[in-house]
N, C-alpha and C positions, 0 to 999 in steps of 0.2 A: 614528423614532433620536434617542437625548440627543443632547444640543445639546454642541455644543467645550469649554465652558467647564464643562458638568457629567463628561463627559468623563475634563477633566484634574483635577478639582476628586477625581474621586476617587480616581486614579493614590497625587497624598500623601496621598487621607483610609486607603488603606488600608498604604501604605509605615508609617504615622505608628503606625495600631491594629496592627499587624502586628507591629511593635516592639515595641510594651508589651505585648501580650495574651504571643510568646514568653520577655518579658522577665522574668516573672511565674511562668513555667509554667519556667525556668531556677532564679529564686529569688525562691523562693514567699512569702507573708508572712507576721510572723509572726502566728497569727492570737490567742495567748494575748495579746495583745499587744494587742489593741483588741474586748475583747470586746462592745463599743457593737457594733462595726459602720460602714463607713462607706454615706451617700448620691448622694452626692457628690465629681469628682474635684475639686482645686485649680485643677490649670489649664484645668479647662472654663469659660465666661465664663458667671453665673447673672445673671439678674434680681430686685429687689431688690427687693420686696411692697413695695404703698399700698395701703391702705384708704380712696381716699380717691373714687372712684371718677370714674378719668381713662377714657378715654373710654369710659365707661358703665358700666367695671368695678370693684371695689373686690375688694384679695386682702389674704389672713394665713397666714400660718404659725403652724402648730399642732408641738407634738411631740408624736404617739399615745402612746411609750411612756416611759418617761423609764428603763429601765434598756436600753433601745438606739436607733439614731441614727433610727430609723420615725416620722415625720413625715408628716404631709398639708401642700399650699397649696390653699385655698381661694377659688372666682373666684365671689361676687357678682354677677350682671348688675344694676343700679340698675330693671332691668321687676319688681323684690321690691322695689321701695320704694313705699311711697303717693302719690298724686305734688304732695302737701300735701310730704310728707320729701326728695323729689328732690332735687338741691343744687342753685346756681346753675351754669354753664358754667364752668370755668376752666381758662385756659392751664397749660400742664406749669412754665408757669416761677413761676407763681403754687399748683399741687398741692407745686412743689416748695421754695416761698420756707413755705408753711404746715407742711409734713414738717419744717421744722427750726428751725422757733417753737415746735412742742407736742411733741418727744422725745416725755414720752408719753404726749401723747393716743393711745389706740388709732383713731381713727380710725368711721369710722360702727357705731352705737351704736344697737339695733333700739330700736322703742317698745316695744311688751308687747303694743300694741296693734290689732290689725288687720289682721297683719301677712300678705304675696300670700307664701300657701306656694308653692314652687316645686322642680320633679321633679330627684334625684340625678343627677348620670353619677362615674361612679366610673371613674378616671381610671389607667390604667400605664402609665411612657410606655415607650421602643426601647433601646436599647443595649448589647443583646450582651451584657446583665445586667453587664455591670465599668466600664459606661459612662451615662454621661444622667444624672440626676436629674429629676424633677420641679418643680423652678426654672427651669431650667437657662432661656437665653434663647428655645431654640427650643422650647423645652415652655412655654414661657409663652406668647407668642403662638398656640400655636395650641389652645392650654386655654381661653385670652380666646373668640379666634373661637367656637368651637366652644358656649362659653356664651353668648355673643353669638344664634346662630344660629340656640338649640335653649331657648331660655331656661329659663335649669337652669344650676342651680348643680354648678360642676366643682367636684370632691376630688380633688387631683392624689394620688396617692400617692405618699412620700421611698421605698422602700422599701431594704431594704442589698443593699447590689453582690458581687456576686463580683469577685475570688478571698479575696475576708476571711470576705465570709460564705457558701456550698455550698450549696446543697439542701439541706435545703425551705425555710429561711431566707425569700426573697422572697417564696413563697407560702404562707407564714403570716403575712406579716407584712398581704397582702392581704386575705385572708384576717382579721385580729386589726379592721385597717382599718373593714370592714365591720358586725364586732359594734360596733363605739368609734360610726359611725353609727347605729346601730336605742338605744344610752344618749342621741346627744345630742338626741334624738326627745321628748324628756321630760324638762319642768319640775323635775322633781327629783331627776333621772337628766342630767343633760346640762349642759356645761361651760361650751362654746361658744354664747357670743349669738348669733349671727349665723347657726348650724343649727338650732337649738332654735328660735330667732323662724320659720323658712324655707323650713328643706328639711323633705320630701314623702316619706317614707322610704319609704313605698308606693309609689311610680316611682322607681327605683332601674332604670341601666343600667351597666351596667358594658362598659370603653376601655378594648380594650389596642391599645395600636404596638409593631409585634415582637416580642422576647420577652413588654414588657408580655402580648401577647396570650396566649401559652402563659399568664401570672396569668391573668388577667381566664377563661382557659376554666376553670381550673382548680378557683376560688371560684366557677361558674355550677355546676356539677359539687356544690361543697361546697354549698351553695345547695337542690338540688336535697334530697342527702342527711340535712340536717340541717329540712328543711321546716320547721314550725312552729316549731322552736329561736331562731330570729331574728327573729323578731317583734318588732318590726312596718316590720323590715327586708323586699320581696318585687321581689329584680332580677327585670323583667320583656319584660329582653332584652337582647343581647351584642352588640359590633360587634367584629368581630377584623380589626386592620388590617395588613395581612401579615408573618403570621402567621409565627413563629420552629419553625416546626414539620417535625422531623424523622422519616428512618423507614431502613429499611433496603434494601428496596425502591426503585434511584432509578429519577424517571422521568422524563422527556422533556425537561423546564426544567432539570431536574440537569442530565443528560451535558451539551445545547444553553452551557447557561448556567455551568455551574461555576467560570472564572474575569469574570462581570460586576459590575458596578457594585456600590462600597460596600463592602457582605457580601456579600463571596466566601463559595462554601464553603470552601476552604483558613482564613479568619479563622474560620469560624461555628463553627470544630471545633473551634479552639483554643480559643476564647471556650464554646464547650459543657467542654469537659475543666475548663478553670476553674471553672466552674460545678458541672458533678455532679460527688459521691468519687470518688475512683480509683478505685472497688469496683462505684460505679454505671456506672462512664461504658459507654452503650450507645442507640444511633437509635431503639433497641426500649424506651426509659425516659418511662416513663409523663407523664414531661415535656416528651417532647421531640414525640414520638408521640399525639396524639389517640386513634385507631384502635388500639392496642396494643392487642392479646388477654386478652381480663377483663379493661379497665378500663371501672368501673360508672361512674356510672352505666345504665341502659341509653338512649340518644342519644334516643332519643322523646321522654323525660321532659325536657330539655333546654331551654331558655329562645328565643325566634324571634331563631334568631344573622344581621348581616350582615356579609360576611365582602371584605374590601377587595382586591383583589391587583393585580400592575403588570407588562406585560406580558416587561421585561425582569428579571424576581429570579426566581432559579432556585431557589428555595420557591416557587415561583410551587403550581405544579402542589398541594400538602399541599395550600394552602389548598384549591384550587379540588376536590382530592378530600372533603377531611374535607362542606364545604358540599353537595358531592352525595350523602354519604349518612347526612346532619343529613336531606334535602329526603323521600330515599329512606321515612326514619321521620316522612313529613307533618306533622315541624320548618319554622314560615319561616324560611327559613333562601338567603335572595338572595345573589346575587355582583355586588359591581362591579368590573368586570374595563378599565384602564385604561392604552390604549395610548399609547406612545414615554415608560414611566415607568418606575422606577429603583426598589430599595424605597427606603421612607422618604421617598418624595414628595412625601408633603405633611406632611412632621413635621422635614423635616431647614430649617435656617433657611434656607439659602442658597436650595429650593426652596418657597418659605411664599410666595411674589409670584405665583410661576407659576398661570397658566388651569388646569392640571392641579388642585392645588393647593389653590383657593377653589374647585373646582366638586368637589371632594374631598365638603369639611367641608360643600358645602353639600346635594346627595345623601344622609349620613350625615342628618343632621336632619332632612331630608321624608320619609324612613323614619323615623327614631325618632319621632318626635312622635305617629304614630299608637297608641303606647306607654303613649307620659307625656302627653297629656293629657289629661286631666280628663273623665271615664265615658267614656275609649276604652281599660279595663283588658279585652285578648283574652287576657291572661296573664300567671299571676306562680308566685310561689314565698315 
């Protein structure tokens, strides 16, 4: 069972989040007053970007779409650099001093010669559509961990949040960033030097957390439909961490765990009401149920899909069912089922240092490396 600390924190977490969601439902924000949308909440702590390879990772924020709030945070591991380019180790105090002395300095600048190319992991954070961000303290720490373990460039997407931007805004943002990544691989069209120098878009993995898993799955489906239109981007695998899947037919985990930790059923339904337009609200909506009737493309065309589920998550069985359906049509679709865990057990700030969270990140990277290692392309679109 989860610890007493987790149980107590969950009570306050749910109380605070439920109040916010009910407030938005009772007094919806004026969408016309914020055409750009929002990608973060002022009350949620964020981590500043740091382009100096502190702890082996350099980070940078990029505005992808000047007409909206859509942005990305790039996590570049120091392993992308040639040995001669790697900086001497500095303490965090020295890094802080360096940044304050060089306010106009953009940190690491690629040499442009013989740069090492790394795979890309396109990450979509969780937060129930209405909260969370790509630069939150928790998401920043998680993405740094994944970038180091997988030896990959992580591009965390700051998609537009509900209720200011309802469906399909977040889904469209995910696909827009994938198209943007394709342009960055070309010296003539790319304007982001880290990606131009180091990114290999032919080894792209989608990584979705909670509701971000729903975005990842949508983007994966669109890559199947678009095919070569996305060249040079090729999605070779996707990872769905405790997906935010729903359906009309209740599952055993839903019946047994409806009032479970953190994101319980009542809170999730409020979040879906804020995310979906009123006339589209349905638990069988294609954004909610990947197995909804007539949803394309055929599952047999989907990329290899790793699904992570938590024992004490009421949505657990929906993730299991999707994994099983993929397996039935011969898509490589392993399932990682972690005992004594809750929804977002590997990505919530207070749980990041638990053995389960660390093991989950390591297990993800062990699996994904067979799809992103050079010479090991078993699948791509």
